[in-house]
All heavy atoms as a GROMACS GRO file, in nm:
protein
  512
    1MET      N    1   0.208   1.644   0.823
    1MET     CA    2   0.079   1.656   0.765
    1MET      C    3   0.045   1.802   0.758
    1MET      O    4   0.062   1.876   0.852
    1MET     CB    5  -0.024   1.583   0.854
    1MET     CG    6  -0.164   1.590   0.806
    1MET     SD    7  -0.195   1.504   0.651
    1MET     CE    8  -0.173   1.337   0.697
    2PHE      N    9   0.006   1.848   0.639
    2PHE     CA   10  -0.028   1.990   0.617
    2PHE      C   11  -0.174   2.014   0.644
    2PHE      O   12  -0.259   1.935   0.608
    2PHE     CB   13   0.006   2.027   0.473
    2PHE     CG   14   0.149   2.001   0.432
    2PHE    CD1   15   0.180   1.918   0.328
    2PHE    CD2   16   0.251   2.065   0.499
    2PHE    CE1   17   0.312   1.895   0.294
    2PHE    CE2   18   0.384   2.041   0.466
    2PHE     CZ   19   0.414   1.958   0.361
    3LEU      N   20  -0.202   2.128   0.708
    3LEU     CA   21  -0.338   2.170   0.732
    3LEU      C   22  -0.361   2.303   0.664
    3LEU      O   23  -0.276   2.393   0.669
    3LEU     CB   24  -0.360   2.189   0.883
    3LEU     CG   25  -0.337   2.068   0.970
    3LEU    CD1   26  -0.344   2.105   1.118
    3LEU    CD2   27  -0.438   1.958   0.939
    4SER      N   28  -0.477   2.316   0.601
    4SER     CA   29  -0.517   2.441   0.535
    4SER      C   30  -0.666   2.465   0.566
    4SER      O   31  -0.741   2.370   0.569
    4SER     CB   32  -0.501   2.435   0.386
    4SER     OG   33  -0.364   2.429   0.349
    5GLY      N   34  -0.705   2.589   0.581
    5GLY     CA   35  -0.845   2.618   0.597
    5GLY      C   36  -0.865   2.755   0.660
    5GLY      O   37  -0.776   2.810   0.725
    6ASP      N   38  -0.987   2.803   0.649
    6ASP     CA   39  -1.023   2.937   0.700
    6ASP      C   40  -1.090   2.924   0.834
    6ASP      O   41  -1.124   3.029   0.897
    6ASP     CB   42  -1.111   3.012   0.602
    6ASP     CG   43  -1.038   3.044   0.474
    6ASP    OD1   44  -0.916   3.061   0.479
    6ASP    OD2   45  -1.108   3.053   0.368
    7ASP      N   46  -1.119   2.806   0.885
    7ASP     CA   47  -1.189   2.787   1.009
    7ASP      C   48  -1.090   2.728   1.112
    7ASP      O   49  -1.054   2.614   1.111
    7ASP     CB   50  -1.304   2.690   0.989
    7ASP     CG   51  -1.393   2.674   1.112
    7ASP    OD1   52  -1.341   2.679   1.224
    7ASP    OD2   53  -1.515   2.650   1.092
    8ALA      N   54  -1.043   2.815   1.204
    8ALA     CA   55  -0.944   2.776   1.305
    8ALA      C   56  -0.993   2.662   1.390
    8ALA      O   57  -0.914   2.573   1.423
    8ALA     CB   58  -0.905   2.896   1.388
    9ASP      N   59  -1.121   2.663   1.427
    9ASP     CA   60  -1.175   2.556   1.511
    9ASP      C   61  -1.173   2.423   1.439
    9ASP      O   62  -1.140   2.320   1.495
    9ASP     CB   63  -1.317   2.589   1.559
    9ASP     CG   64  -1.320   2.700   1.664
    9ASP    OD1   65  -1.217   2.716   1.736
    9ASP    OD2   66  -1.423   2.768   1.672
   10ALA      N   67  -1.207   2.425   1.310
   10ALA     CA   68  -1.208   2.301   1.232
   10ALA      C   69  -1.068   2.247   1.219
   10ALA      O   70  -1.045   2.125   1.232
   10ALA     CB   71  -1.268   2.330   1.092
   11LYS      N   72  -0.968   2.331   1.197
   11LYS     CA   73  -0.827   2.286   1.188
   11LYS      C   74  -0.784   2.229   1.323
   11LYS      O   75  -0.713   2.131   1.327
   11LYS     CB   76  -0.736   2.400   1.144
   11LYS     CG   77  -0.749   2.429   0.995
   11LYS     CD   78  -0.633   2.512   0.943
   11LYS     CE   79  -0.640   2.656   0.986
   11LYS     NZ   80  -0.537   2.739   0.922
   12ARG      N   81  -0.830   2.290   1.433
   12ARG     CA   82  -0.793   2.235   1.564
   12ARG      C   83  -0.852   2.094   1.582
   12ARG      O   84  -0.782   2.004   1.625
   12ARG     CB   85  -0.846   2.329   1.676
   12ARG     CG   86  -0.806   2.286   1.816
   12ARG     CD   87  -0.876   2.369   1.923
   12ARG     NE   88  -1.016   2.374   1.909
   12ARG     CZ   89  -1.100   2.275   1.941
   12ARG    NH1   90  -1.054   2.164   1.985
   12ARG    NH2   91  -1.229   2.292   1.926
   13VAL      N   92  -0.977   2.076   1.542
   13VAL     CA   93  -1.043   1.946   1.554
   13VAL      C   94  -0.970   1.843   1.466
   13VAL      O   95  -0.943   1.730   1.509
   13VAL     CB   96  -1.191   1.954   1.513
   13VAL    CG1   97  -1.254   1.816   1.500
   13VAL    CG2   98  -1.267   2.030   1.620
   14VAL      N   99  -0.935   1.883   1.343
   14VAL     CA  100  -0.862   1.793   1.255
   14VAL      C  101  -0.726   1.757   1.314
   14VAL      O  102  -0.683   1.642   1.311
   14VAL     CB  103  -0.846   1.852   1.114
   14VAL    CG1  104  -0.746   1.773   1.031
   14VAL    CG2  105  -0.981   1.864   1.046
   15GLY      N  106  -0.662   1.852   1.377
   15GLY     CA  107  -0.533   1.826   1.444
   15GLY      C  108  -0.550   1.723   1.556
   15GLY      O  109  -0.467   1.634   1.567
   16VAL      N  110  -0.655   1.736   1.634
   16VAL     CA  111  -0.680   1.641   1.742
   16VAL      C  112  -0.707   1.500   1.682
   16VAL      O  113  -0.653   1.401   1.731
   16VAL     CB  114  -0.799   1.686   1.830
   16VAL    CG1  115  -0.845   1.577   1.923
   16VAL    CG2  116  -0.762   1.810   1.906
   17LEU      N  117  -0.788   1.495   1.575
   17LEU     CA  118  -0.817   1.366   1.512
   17LEU      C  119  -0.692   1.302   1.457
   17LEU      O  120  -0.668   1.182   1.473
   17LEU     CB  121  -0.923   1.383   1.403
   17LEU     CG  122  -1.064   1.425   1.449
   17LEU    CD1  123  -1.150   1.460   1.330
   17LEU    CD2  124  -1.125   1.312   1.531
   18LEU      N  125  -0.606   1.381   1.392
   18LEU     CA  126  -0.483   1.330   1.337
   18LEU      C  127  -0.393   1.278   1.448
   18LEU      O  128  -0.329   1.173   1.435
   18LEU     CB  129  -0.410   1.433   1.255
   18LEU     CG  130  -0.473   1.466   1.119
   18LEU    CD1  131  -0.410   1.591   1.059
   18LEU    CD2  132  -0.464   1.348   1.025
   19ASN      N  133  -0.388   1.351   1.559
   19ASN     CA  134  -0.312   1.307   1.676
   19ASN      C  135  -0.365   1.174   1.730
   19ASN      O  136  -0.288   1.084   1.760
   19ASN     CB  137  -0.314   1.415   1.784
   19ASN     CG  138  -0.218   1.385   1.894
   19ASN    OD1  139  -0.260   1.362   2.008
   19ASN    ND2  140  -0.090   1.388   1.868
   20ASP      N  141  -0.494   1.160   1.733
   20ASP     CA  142  -0.557   1.035   1.780
   20ASP      C  143  -0.523   0.921   1.684
   20ASP      O  144  -0.518   0.803   1.726
   20ASP     CB  145  -0.710   1.049   1.787
   20ASP     CG  146  -0.760   1.136   1.902
   20ASP    OD1  147  -0.675   1.167   1.990
   20ASP    OD2  148  -0.876   1.175   1.903
   21LEU      N  149  -0.497   0.950   1.558
   21LEU     CA  150  -0.462   0.849   1.459
   21LEU      C  151  -0.313   0.818   1.461
   21LEU      O  152  -0.265   0.735   1.385
   21LEU     CB  153  -0.506   0.888   1.318
   21LEU     CG  154  -0.656   0.890   1.296
   21LEU    CD1  155  -0.688   0.957   1.163
   21LEU    CD2  156  -0.711   0.747   1.300
   22GLY      N  157  -0.238   0.886   1.546
   22GLY     CA  158  -0.096   0.855   1.561
   22GLY      C  159   0.000   0.960   1.504
   22GLY      O  160   0.121   0.941   1.512
   23TRP      N  161  -0.052   1.067   1.443
   23TRP     CA  162   0.037   1.170   1.391
   23TRP      C  163   0.079   1.259   1.508
   23TRP      O  164  -0.003   1.319   1.576
   23TRP     CB  165  -0.040   1.258   1.289
   23TRP     CG  166  -0.064   1.192   1.161
   23TRP    CD1  167  -0.178   1.121   1.130
   23TRP    CD2  168   0.018   1.187   1.047
   23TRP    NE1  169  -0.169   1.071   1.001
   23TRP    CE2  170  -0.048   1.112   0.947
   23TRP    CE3  171   0.139   1.242   1.018
   23TRP    CZ2  172   0.008   1.090   0.823
   23TRP    CZ3  173   0.197   1.216   0.892
   23TRP    CH2  174   0.129   1.143   0.796
   24PRO      N  175   0.209   1.266   1.536
   24PRO     CA  176   0.258   1.353   1.643
   24PRO      C  177   0.226   1.501   1.613
   24PRO      O  178   0.230   1.541   1.499
   24PRO     CB  179   0.408   1.330   1.648
   24PRO     CG  180   0.440   1.224   1.549
   24PRO     CD  181   0.318   1.200   1.465
   25ARG      N  182   0.200   1.577   1.717
   25ARG     CA  183   0.168   1.720   1.699
   25ARG      C  184   0.277   1.793   1.620
   25ARG      O  185   0.250   1.882   1.542
   25ARG     CB  186   0.143   1.786   1.831
   25ARG     CG  187   0.017   1.737   1.898
   25ARG     CD  188  -0.025   1.828   2.010
   25ARG     NE  189  -0.135   1.766   2.090
   25ARG     CZ  190  -0.260   1.763   2.052
   25ARG    NH1  191  -0.296   1.808   1.933
   25ARG    NH2  192  -0.352   1.706   2.127
   26GLU      N  193   0.402   1.756   1.645
   26GLU     CA  194   0.510   1.826   1.577
   26GLU      C  195   0.520   1.794   1.429
   26GLU      O  196   0.591   1.859   1.352
   26GLU     CB  197   0.647   1.799   1.645
   26GLU     CG  198   0.686   1.655   1.645
   26GLU     CD  199   0.636   1.575   1.767
   26GLU    OE1  200   0.554   1.625   1.842
   26GLU    OE2  201   0.677   1.460   1.779
   27SER      N  202   0.441   1.695   1.383
   27SER     CA  203   0.440   1.662   1.239
   27SER      C  204   0.328   1.734   1.164
   27SER      O  205   0.316   1.722   1.046
   27SER     CB  206   0.427   1.512   1.218
   27SER     OG  207   0.294   1.470   1.254
   28LEU      N  208   0.247   1.814   1.235
   28LEU     CA  209   0.139   1.890   1.174
   28LEU      C  210   0.188   2.032   1.144
   28LEU      O  211   0.248   2.099   1.232
   28LEU     CB  212   0.019   1.897   1.266
   28LEU     CG  213  -0.036   1.763   1.317
   28LEU    CD1  214  -0.159   1.787   1.407
   28LEU    CD2  215  -0.072   1.671   1.207
   29LEU      N  216   0.170   2.076   1.024
   29LEU     CA  217   0.210   2.211   0.981
   29LEU      C  218   0.092   2.284   0.923
   29LEU      O  219   0.040   2.249   0.818
   29LEU     CB  220   0.323   2.201   0.879
   29LEU     CG  221   0.381   2.332   0.828
   29LEU    CD1  222   0.436   2.415   0.943
   29LEU    CD2  223   0.488   2.302   0.723
   30ASP      N  224   0.048   2.388   0.993
   30ASP     CA  225  -0.060   2.474   0.946
   30ASP      C  226  -0.007   2.571   0.840
   30ASP      O  227   0.077   2.657   0.868
   30ASP     CB  228  -0.119   2.550   1.064
   30ASP     CG  229  -0.245   2.626   1.029
   30ASP    OD1  230  -0.271   2.651   0.908
   30ASP    OD2  231  -0.317   2.667   1.124
   31LEU      N  232  -0.055   2.553   0.718
   31LEU     CA  233  -0.006   2.639   0.609
   31LEU      C  234  -0.086   2.767   0.592
   31LEU      O  235  -0.047   2.854   0.516
   31LEU     CB  236  -0.014   2.561   0.474
   31LEU     CG  237   0.073   2.434   0.469
   31LEU    CD1  238   0.056   2.367   0.331
   31LEU    CD2  239   0.218   2.466   0.494
   32GLY      N  240  -0.196   2.778   0.663
   32GLY     CA  241  -0.277   2.904   0.653
   32GLY      C  242  -0.416   2.877   0.602
   32GLY      O  243  -0.475   2.771   0.623
   33GLY      N  244  -0.465   2.975   0.525
   33GLY     CA  245  -0.602   2.971   0.476
   33GLY      C  246  -0.626   2.869   0.369
   33GLY      O  247  -0.536   2.800   0.322
   34ILE      N  248  -0.750   2.858   0.327
   34ILE     CA  249  -0.793   2.755   0.229
   34ILE      C  250  -0.719   2.770   0.097
   34ILE      O  251  -0.701   2.668   0.026
   34ILE     CB  252  -0.945   2.760   0.208
   34ILE    CG1  253  -0.995   2.635   0.140
   34ILE    CG2  254  -0.990   2.886   0.134
   34ILE    CD1  255  -0.979   2.510   0.222
   35ALA      N  256  -0.671   2.888   0.062
   35ALA     CA  257  -0.598   2.907  -0.066
   35ALA      C  258  -0.472   2.823  -0.069
   35ALA      O  259  -0.426   2.788  -0.179
   35ALA     CB  260  -0.564   3.053  -0.086
   36THR      N  261  -0.416   2.784   0.047
   36THR     CA  262  -0.296   2.706   0.048
   36THR      C  263  -0.323   2.557   0.020
   36THR      O  264  -0.228   2.477   0.002
   36THR     CB  265  -0.222   2.718   0.182
   36THR    OG1  266  -0.303   2.667   0.287
   36THR    CG2  267  -0.189   2.863   0.211
   37ALA      N  268  -0.449   2.519   0.018
   37ALA     CA  269  -0.485   2.378  -0.005
   37ALA      C  270  -0.443   2.334  -0.145
   37ALA      O  271  -0.414   2.215  -0.169
   37ALA     CB  272  -0.633   2.355   0.014
   38ARG      N  273  -0.443   2.427  -0.240
   38ARG     CA  274  -0.408   2.390  -0.378
   38ARG      C  275  -0.269   2.325  -0.388
   38ARG      O  276  -0.244   2.229  -0.457
   38ARG     CB  277  -0.414   2.510  -0.471
   38ARG     CG  278  -0.372   2.476  -0.611
   38ARG     CD  279  -0.423   2.568  -0.708
   38ARG     NE  280  -0.565   2.540  -0.724
   38ARG     CZ  281  -0.635   2.573  -0.829
   38ARG    NH1  282  -0.579   2.633  -0.929
   38ARG    NH2  283  -0.761   2.544  -0.839
   39GLY      N  284  -0.175   2.378  -0.309
   39GLY     CA  285  -0.038   2.324  -0.306
   39GLY      C  286  -0.040   2.182  -0.253
   39GLY      O  287   0.031   2.093  -0.306
   40GLN      N  288  -0.121   2.157  -0.154
   40GLN     CA  289  -0.134   2.021  -0.098
   40GLN      C  290  -0.192   1.924  -0.201
   40GLN      O  291  -0.147   1.810  -0.212
   40GLN     CB  292  -0.220   2.019   0.027
   40GLN     CG  293  -0.158   2.096   0.141
   40GLN     CD  294  -0.253   2.097   0.257
   40GLN    OE1  295  -0.286   1.992   0.310
   40GLN    NE2  296  -0.297   2.214   0.297
   41GLU      N  297  -0.291   1.969  -0.275
   41GLU     CA  298  -0.349   1.887  -0.377
   41GLU      C  299  -0.244   1.848  -0.484
   41GLU      O  300  -0.239   1.735  -0.529
   41GLU     CB  301  -0.467   1.959  -0.445
   41GLU     CG  302  -0.583   1.978  -0.345
   41GLU     CD  303  -0.684   2.079  -0.394
   41GLU    OE1  304  -0.663   2.143  -0.500
   41GLU    OE2  305  -0.785   2.099  -0.326
   42HIS      N  306  -0.161   1.943  -0.523
   42HIS     CA  307  -0.062   1.913  -0.622
   42HIS      C  308   0.053   1.823  -0.568
   42HIS      O  309   0.115   1.750  -0.638
   42HIS     CB  310  -0.001   2.043  -0.680
   42HIS     CG  311  -0.101   2.113  -0.772
   42HIS    ND1  312  -0.125   2.247  -0.763
   42HIS    CD2  313  -0.177   2.067  -0.873
   42HIS    CE1  314  -0.217   2.279  -0.852
   42HIS    NE2  315  -0.249   2.171  -0.920
   43SER      N  316   0.075   1.835  -0.436
   43SER     CA  317   0.181   1.751  -0.376
   43SER      C  318   0.145   1.603  -0.385
   43SER      O  319   0.233   1.516  -0.377
   43SER     CB  320   0.211   1.794  -0.235
   43SER     OG  321   0.105   1.756  -0.147
   44SER      N  322   0.016   1.572  -0.398
   44SER     CA  323  -0.024   1.432  -0.411
   44SER      C  324   0.035   1.373  -0.540
   44SER      O  325   0.070   1.255  -0.542
   44SER     CB  326  -0.177   1.420  -0.413
   44SER     OG  327  -0.232   1.481  -0.525
   45LEU      N  328   0.051   1.453  -0.643
   45LEU     CA  329   0.114   1.403  -0.766
   45LEU      C  330   0.258   1.370  -0.742
   45LEU      O  331   0.310   1.269  -0.794
   45LEU     CB  332   0.098   1.509  -0.878
   45LEU     CG  333  -0.044   1.542  -0.921
   45LEU    CD1  334  -0.040   1.657  -1.020
   45LEU    CD2  335  -0.113   1.420  -0.977
   46LEU      N  336   0.329   1.453  -0.663
   46LEU     CA  337   0.465   1.424  -0.629
   46LEU      C  338   0.473   1.294  -0.547
   46LEU      O  339   0.559   1.208  -0.573
   46LEU     CB  340   0.526   1.541  -0.547
   46LEU     CG  341   0.667   1.518  -0.489
   46LEU    CD1  342   0.768   1.495  -0.598
   46LEU    CD2  343   0.702   1.632  -0.398
   47PHE      N  344   0.383   1.280  -0.450
   47PHE     CA  345   0.380   1.159  -0.368
   47PHE      C  346   0.362   1.033  -0.451
   47PHE      O  347   0.434   0.935  -0.437
   47PHE     CB  348   0.269   1.170  -0.265
   47PHE     CG  349   0.264   1.053  -0.168
   47PHE    CD1  350   0.338   1.056  -0.051
   47PHE    CD2  351   0.189   0.941  -0.198
   47PHE    CE1  352   0.333   0.948   0.037
   47PHE    CE2  353   0.184   0.836  -0.110
   47PHE     CZ  354   0.256   0.838   0.007
   48ILE      N  355   0.271   1.038  -0.547
   48ILE     CA  356   0.245   0.922  -0.634
   48ILE      C  357   0.364   0.894  -0.719
   48ILE      O  358   0.403   0.779  -0.740
   48ILE     CB  359   0.119   0.948  -0.720
   48ILE    CG1  360  -0.006   0.948  -0.630
   48ILE    CG2  361   0.106   0.846  -0.832
   48ILE    CD1  362  -0.132   1.000  -0.696
   49GLY      N  363   0.430   0.997  -0.774
   49GLY     CA  364   0.551   0.980  -0.854
   49GLY      C  365   0.665   0.915  -0.774
   49GLY      O  366   0.731   0.823  -0.822
   50ILE      N  367   0.686   0.962  -0.652
   50ILE     CA  368   0.787   0.898  -0.564
   50ILE      C  369   0.753   0.755  -0.535
   50ILE      O  370   0.839   0.666  -0.542
   50ILE     CB  371   0.806   0.978  -0.434
   50ILE    CG1  372   0.864   1.118  -0.464
   50ILE    CG2  373   0.895   0.905  -0.335
   50ILE    CD1  374   0.861   1.212  -0.346
   51ALA      N  375   0.625   0.727  -0.500
   51ALA     CA  376   0.585   0.591  -0.472
   51ALA      C  377   0.606   0.499  -0.592
   51ALA      O  378   0.654   0.385  -0.576
   51ALA     CB  379   0.438   0.588  -0.432
   52ASN      N  380   0.573   0.545  -0.709
   52ASN     CA  381   0.597   0.466  -0.828
   52ASN      C  382   0.744   0.440  -0.852
   52ASN      O  383   0.783   0.329  -0.889
   52ASN     CB  384   0.536   0.533  -0.950
   52ASN     CG  385   0.385   0.520  -0.954
   52ASN    OD1  386   0.328   0.430  -0.895
   52ASN    ND2  387   0.318   0.614  -1.019
   53ALA      N  388   0.828   0.542  -0.830
   53ALA     CA  389   0.972   0.525  -0.850
   53ALA      C  390   1.031   0.429  -0.748
   53ALA      O  391   1.120   0.350  -0.783
   53ALA     CB  392   1.042   0.661  -0.838
   54LEU      N  393   0.982   0.434  -0.626
   54LEU     CA  394   1.035   0.344  -0.520
   54LEU      C  395   0.970   0.206  -0.522
   54LEU      O  396   1.022   0.113  -0.464
   54LEU     CB  397   1.015   0.405  -0.382
   54LEU     CG  398   1.092   0.535  -0.352
   54LEU    CD1  399   1.050   0.590  -0.218
   54LEU    CD2  400   1.240   0.510  -0.355
   55GLY      N  401   0.852   0.200  -0.583
   55GLY     CA  402   0.776   0.074  -0.578
   55GLY      C  403   0.713   0.048  -0.446
   55GLY      O  404   0.680  -0.067  -0.411
   56SER      N  405   0.694   0.156  -0.368
   56SER     CA  406   0.640   0.139  -0.232
   56SER      C  407   0.582   0.273  -0.184
   56SER      O  408   0.627   0.380  -0.226
   56SER     CB  409   0.749   0.095  -0.139
   56SER     OG  410   0.708   0.104  -0.005
   57TYR      N  411   0.482   0.266  -0.100
   57TYR     CA  412   0.433   0.384  -0.031
   57TYR      C  413   0.493   0.400   0.107
   57TYR      O  414   0.456   0.486   0.183
   57TYR     CB  415   0.278   0.376  -0.017
   57TYR     CG  416   0.207   0.381  -0.147
   57TYR    CD1  417   0.155   0.272  -0.209
   57TYR    CD2  418   0.192   0.506  -0.211
   57TYR    CE1  419   0.090   0.282  -0.332
   57TYR    CE2  420   0.128   0.518  -0.334
   57TYR     CZ  421   0.078   0.403  -0.393
   57TYR     OH  422   0.012   0.411  -0.511
   58GLY      N  423   0.596   0.317   0.139
   58GLY     CA  424   0.659   0.319   0.268
   58GLY      C  425   0.768   0.422   0.277
   58GLY      O  426   0.888   0.387   0.289
   59PHE      N  427   0.735   0.551   0.268
   59PHE     CA  428   0.833   0.658   0.278
   59PHE      C  429   0.764   0.779   0.338
   59PHE      O  430   0.641   0.783   0.349
   59PHE     CB  431   0.895   0.694   0.143
   59PHE     CG  432   0.795   0.754   0.044
   59PHE    CD1  433   0.785   0.891   0.035
   59PHE    CD2  434   0.721   0.674  -0.035
   59PHE    CE1  435   0.696   0.945  -0.055
   59PHE    CE2  436   0.629   0.727  -0.126
   59PHE     CZ  437   0.618   0.863  -0.136
   60GLY      N  438   0.840   0.878   0.378
   60GLY     CA  439   0.786   1.001   0.430
   60GLY      C  440   0.856   1.118   0.367
   60GLY      O  441   0.963   1.110   0.308
   61ILE      N  442   0.789   1.232   0.378
   61ILE     CA  443   0.846   1.358   0.330
   61ILE      C  444   0.851   1.449   0.450
   61ILE      O  445   0.755   1.465   0.525
   61ILE     CB  446   0.759   1.420   0.219
   61ILE    CG1  447   0.757   1.327   0.100
   61ILE    CG2  448   0.810   1.560   0.182
   61ILE    CD1  449   0.654   1.371  -0.008
   62ARG      N  450   0.969   1.512   0.473
   62ARG     CA  451   0.984   1.597   0.590
   62ARG      C  452   1.017   1.741   0.546
   62ARG      O  453   1.095   1.762   0.456
   62ARG     CB  454   1.101   1.544   0.676
   62ARG     CG  455   1.127   1.628   0.800
   62ARG     CD  456   1.242   1.568   0.876
   62ARG     NE  457   1.202   1.432   0.920
   62ARG     CZ  458   1.217   1.387   1.043
   62ARG    NH1  459   1.278   1.463   1.132
   62ARG    NH2  460   1.180   1.269   1.076
   63VAL      N  461   0.957   1.835   0.617
   63VAL     CA  462   0.989   1.975   0.596
   63VAL      C  463   1.096   2.010   0.697
   63VAL      O  464   1.082   1.990   0.817
   63VAL     CB  465   0.864   2.065   0.618
   63VAL    CG1  466   0.902   2.212   0.611
   63VAL    CG2  467   0.754   2.029   0.520
   64VAL      N  468   1.206   2.061   0.646
   64VAL     CA  469   1.319   2.095   0.732
   64VAL      C  470   1.335   2.248   0.728
   64VAL      O  471   1.362   2.306   0.621
   64VAL     CB  472   1.449   2.028   0.688
   64VAL    CG1  473   1.566   2.069   0.776
   64VAL    CG2  474   1.431   1.877   0.684
   65SER      N  475   1.318   2.314   0.839
   65SER     CA  476   1.328   2.459   0.844
   65SER      C  477   1.471   2.500   0.860
   65SER      O  478   1.547   2.442   0.937
   65SER     CB  479   1.246   2.508   0.964
   65SER     OG  480   1.262   2.648   0.978
   66SER      N  481   1.508   2.605   0.791
   66SER     CA  482   1.644   2.657   0.806
   66SER      C  483   1.651   2.761   0.918
   66SER      O  484   1.756   2.813   0.946
   66SER     CB  485   1.693   2.718   0.674
   66SER     OG  486   1.609   2.830   0.641
   67VAL      N  487   1.537   2.789   0.978
   67VAL     CA  488   1.530   2.887   1.087
   67VAL      C  489   1.585   2.819   1.213
   67VAL      O  490   1.548   2.709   1.248
   67VAL     CB  491   1.385   2.934   1.112
   67VAL    CG1  492   1.378   3.028   1.230
   67VAL    CG2  493   1.329   2.998   0.985
   68ARG      N  494   1.678   2.886   1.279
   68ARG     CA  495   1.738   2.832   1.400
   68ARG      C  496   1.697   2.916   1.520
   68ARG      O  497   1.686   3.039   1.507
   68ARG     CB  498   1.889   2.831   1.385
   68ARG     CG  499   1.935   2.742   1.276
   68ARG     CD  500   2.082   2.737   1.269
   68ARG     NE  501   2.114   2.656   1.148
   68ARG     CZ  502   2.221   2.582   1.142
   68ARG    NH1  503   2.305   2.574   1.244
   68ARG    NH2  504   2.244   2.516   1.030
   69ASP      N  505   1.675   2.850   1.630
   69ASP     CA  506   1.636   2.921   1.752
   69ASP      C  507   1.757   2.988   1.818
   69ASP      O  508   1.864   2.948   1.812
   69ASP     CB  509   1.578   2.823   1.853
   69ASP     CG  510   1.444   2.764   1.800
   69ASP    OD1  511   1.377   2.837   1.726
   69ASP    OD2  512   1.411   2.652   1.834
   0.00000   0.00000   0.00000
């Protein structure tokens, strides 16, 4: 789940709420300020396209980092 916003406290609260709804903390990705929200809005079109192609909303999208520890 992507988070965007200029209010760090608000993003923290949203993170807690998402965790309460079952989203694991490691599945939350803070993208930065509110300007990054536009990308999330456009990703909804990708999600709808994938759902239509699969005939189901039962799928997930994962961000895989190439950065190694």
